[in-house]
C-alpha positions in Angstrom: 90.3 21.1 -67.6 88.6 18.7 -65.1 87.5 16.1 -67.8 91.1 15.8 -69.0 92.3 14.9 -65.5 89.6 12.2 -65.4 90.7 10.8 -68.8 94.3 10.8 -67.7 93.4 9.1 -64.4 91.3 6.4 -66.2 94.1 5.9 -68.7 96.6 5.4 -65.8 94.2 2.9 -64.1 93.7 0.9 -67.3 97.5 0.7 -67.9 98.1 -0.1 -64.3 95.6 -3.0 -64.2 96.7 -4.5 -67.6 100.4 -4.2 -66.7 99.9 -6.1 -63.4 97.8 -8.7 -65.1 100.3 -9.2 -67.9 103.2 -9.6 -65.4 101.1 -12.0 -63.4 100.3 -14.1 -66.5 104.0 -14.4 -67.5 105.2 -15.1 -63.9 102.4 -17.4 -62.6 100.6 -18.9 -65.6 103.6 -19.3 -68.0 105.8 -19.7 -64.9 108.8 -17.7 -66.2 110.3 -17.2 -62.7 113.7 -15.7 -63.7 113.5 -12.1 -62.4 117.0 -11.1 -63.4 116.0 -11.8 -67.1 112.4 -10.7 -66.9 113.0 -7.5 -65.1 116.2 -7.0 -67.0 114.3 -7.2 -70.3 111.6 -4.8 -69.0 114.1 -2.2 -67.8 116.2 -2.5 -71.0 113.2 -1.8 -73.2 112.1 1.0 -70.8 115.6 2.6 -71.0 115.7 2.3 -74.8 112.2 3.8 -75.2 112.8 6.6 -72.7 116.1 7.6 -74.2 114.6 7.5 -77.7 111.6 9.5 -76.6 113.9 12.1 -75.1 116.0 12.3 -78.2 113.0 12.8 -80.4 111.6 15.4 -78.0 108.5 13.4 -77.1 109.3 13.8 -73.4 111.3 16.5 -71.5 114.6 15.2 -70.4 117.8 17.1 -69.7 121.3 15.8 -69.9 122.1 14.0 -66.6 125.4 15.0 -65.1 127.6 12.5 -63.4 127.3 13.9 -59.9 123.5 13.8 -59.9 123.5 10.3 -61.3 126.0 9.1 -58.6 124.0 10.7 -55.8 120.8 9.0 -57.0 122.4 5.5 -57.0 121.0 4.6 -53.5 117.5 5.1 -55.0 118.4 3.0 -58.0 119.6 0.2 -55.7 116.3 0.3 -53.8 114.5 0.3 -57.2 116.3 -2.9 -58.2 115.4 -4.5 -54.9 111.8 -3.4 -55.4 111.3 -5.0 -58.9 113.4 -8.1 -58.2 111.7 -9.0 -54.9 108.3 -7.8 -56.3 108.7 -10.2 -59.3 109.5 -13.1 -57.0 106.6 -12.4 -54.7 104.0 -11.8 -57.5 104.9 -15.1 -59.1 103.9 -16.9 -55.9 101.1 -14.7 -54.3 97.7 -13.8 -55.6 97.2 -10.2 -56.6 94.8 -9.2 -53.7 97.3 -10.7 -51.2 100.2 -9.1 -53.0 98.7 -5.6 -52.7 97.7 -6.2 -49.1 101.4 -7.0 -48.2 102.6 -4.1 -50.4 100.5 -1.7 -48.4 102.7 -2.3 -45.5 105.4 -0.3 -47.3 103.6 2.7 -45.8 104.6 1.3 -42.4 108.2 1.2 -43.4 108.0 4.8 -44.8 106.4 6.0 -41.6 109.1 4.4 -39.3 111.9 5.8 -41.5 110.4 9.3 -41.3 110.0 9.1 -37.6 113.5 7.6 -36.8 115.7 9.2 -39.5 114.0 12.4 -40.4 112.6 12.9 -36.9 109.0 13.9 -37.9 107.4 15.3 -34.8 103.8 15.8 -35.9 101.5 13.0 -34.8 98.3 12.4 -36.7 96.1 9.8 -35.0 94.2 9.0 -38.2 97.5 8.2 -39.9 98.6 6.1 -37.0 95.3 4.1 -37.1 95.7 3.6 -40.9 99.3 2.4 -40.4 98.2 0.0 -37.7 95.4 -1.5 -39.8 97.7 -2.1 -42.8 100.4 -3.7 -40.5 98.0 -5.9 -38.7 96.4 -7.1 -42.0 99.8 -8.0 -43.4 100.8 -9.9 -40.2 97.6 -11.8 -40.0 97.3 -12.6 -43.7 99.8 -15.5 -43.8 98.1 -17.0 -40.7 94.7 -17.1 -42.3 95.4 -17.5 -46.1 94.2 -20.9 -47.4 97.5 -21.6 -49.1 100.7 -20.1 -47.8 104.0 -19.9 -49.8 106.4 -18.7 -47.2 109.1 -18.0 -49.7 106.6 -15.7 -51.6 105.8 -13.9 -48.4 109.5 -13.4 -47.6 110.1 -11.9 -51.0 107.1 -9.7 -50.4 108.7 -8.4 -47.2 111.8 -7.5 -49.1 109.7 -5.8 -51.7 107.7 -3.7 -49.2 110.9 -2.6 -47.4 112.4 -1.4 -50.7 109.2 0.3 -51.8 108.9 2.1 -48.4 112.5 3.2 -48.3 112.4 4.3 -52.0 109.3 6.4 -51.3 111.1 8.3 -48.5 114.3 8.7 -50.5 112.4 10.1 -53.5 110.5 12.6 -51.4 113.5 13.7 -49.3 116.2 13.6 -52.0 117.7 17.1 -51.7 118.8 17.6 -55.3 116.2 19.3 -57.5 118.2 18.7 -60.7 116.5 15.4 -61.6 113.0 15.1 -62.9 110.9 11.9 -62.4 111.8 10.8 -65.9 115.5 11.4 -65.3 115.4 9.5 -62.0 113.7 6.6 -63.8 116.2 6.7 -66.6 119.0 6.2 -64.1 117.0 3.4 -62.4 116.6 1.7 -65.8 120.2 1.9 -66.8 121.5 0.8 -63.3 119.0 -2.1 -63.3 120.0 -3.4 -66.7 123.7 -3.5 -65.6 123.1 -5.0 -62.2 120.5 -7.6 -63.4 122.7 -8.6 -66.3 125.6 -9.2 -64.0 123.4 -11.2 -61.6 121.7 -13.4 -64.3 124.4 -16.1 -64.3 125.3 -16.3 -60.6 121.6 -16.6 -59.7 121.1 -19.5 -62.1 118.4 -17.6 -64.1 120.4 -17.6 -67.3 120.8 -21.4 -67.4 117.3 -22.0 -66.1 115.8 -19.9 -68.8 117.5 -21.9 -71.5 115.5 -24.9 -70.3 112.2 -23.0 -70.0 109.5 -25.1 -71.8 107.7 -22.1 -73.4 110.9 -20.4 -74.6 109.9 -20.6 -78.3 106.2 -20.0 -77.6 104.5 -17.0 -79.3 102.4 -16.5 -76.2 105.5 -16.1 -74.1 107.1 -13.7 -76.6 103.9 -11.6 -76.8 103.6 -11.6 -73.0 107.2 -10.4 -72.6 106.9 -7.7 -75.2 103.6 -6.5 -73.8 104.9 -6.4 -70.2 107.9 -4.2 -71.3 105.7 -1.9 -73.4 103.1 -1.6 -70.6 105.8 -0.9 -68.1 107.0 2.1 -70.1 103.4 3.3 -70.8 102.7 3.1 -67.0 105.8 5.3 -66.4 104.5 7.9 -68.9 101.0 7.7 -67.5 102.3 8.1 -63.9 104.4 11.2 -64.8 101.5 12.7 -66.7 99.0 12.2 -63.9 101.4 13.5 -61.2 102.1 16.6 -63.2 98.4 17.6 -63.2 97.5 16.6 -59.7 98.5 16.9 -56.1 100.2 13.9 -54.4 97.0 13.3 -52.4 94.8 13.1 -55.5 97.5 11.0 -57.2 97.3 8.6 -54.3 93.5 8.3 -54.8 94.0 7.1 -58.3 96.6 4.6 -57.2 94.1 3.3 -54.6 91.3 3.0 -57.1 93.6 1.2 -59.6 94.6 -1.3 -57.0 91.0 -1.9 -55.9 90.0 -2.4 -59.6 92.9 -4.9 -60.2 92.0 -6.8 -57.0 88.3 -7.0 -57.9 88.9 -8.2 -61.5 91.8 -10.6 -60.8 89.7 -13.5 -59.5 87.8 -13.5 -62.8 91.1 -13.9 -64.7 93.4 -15.9 -62.4 92.7 -18.6 -60.0 92.5 -17.1 -56.5 92.2 -19.2 -53.4 90.6 -16.9 -50.7 88.5 -17.5 -47.6 86.6 -15.2 -45.3 89.5 -14.5 -42.9 92.0 -13.6 -45.6 89.3 -11.5 -47.4 88.9 -9.5 -44.1 92.7 -8.9 -44.1 92.5 -7.6 -47.6 89.6 -5.3 -47.0 91.0 -4.1 -43.7 94.4 -3.3 -45.3 92.7 -1.2 -48.0 90.4 0.5 -45.5 93.7 1.5 -43.8 95.1 2.8 -47.1 91.9 4.8 -47.7 92.3 6.4 -44.3 95.9 7.2 -45.0 95.0 8.9 -48.2 92.3 10.9 -46.4 94.7 11.8 -43.5 97.2 13.1 -46.0 94.5 15.2 -47.6 93.3 16.6 -44.2 96.9 17.6 -43.3 97.1 19.8 -46.4 93.9 21.7 -45.6 
């Protein structure tokens, strides 16, 4: 029924916004900037909860065979790059700017599809939307009041991984893995890789000296972030199962706009007229992209 779809969409948007705000709080307010540990914790809890839910029959998951898991490893590597670089970037960049840069992942996806998969069909509305998002991302560091170049560099790594992962997920040839099974492999691979990287990156020793390590606020923030990440996965899968990809993209767009609109009331955001124009232009481009995808299906 239609009202159930709206409730699912609103639930997705709520979890999406609260999840980003919780991560931002831990990363920027508490300043726990040790992504191998923070993301390792989130993916470990996500893996435990997902495997437990599958065991209890709360979600549908089949037994993952070795060949399917191995063939999905490139996607898992991109997923690790996505969450690691994204965590680094989000800790240094305000949420509206983070989403503006993240939108450029569509540029990466478009180029990969053109070069690797040799997509021949040219949609001018899509090209215009891609150009708007790219120009906004390029100009944002030039006009933002405060520029943390390391944060922007991590954002570039993040958007490349997001864009490549989007293409890999869509064009992955095997139909044996569901979205939950793909995510289960991502979680397990992330836990192993991030655990190995914790000491060489210095995160392990740095975390031992973290001032709020014994703080209840920090503990609650970490627990909430892990639980919300898992709930966001379930909400995403539920929403995608009942909607077309175009309608799902609409809910993602609305969720991002909601998060950007509310974030200045919760976190300090230094923004001027020029950077605001970049943010608005980027999301106008994203709206045009969603519309062009819908038109291509008609």
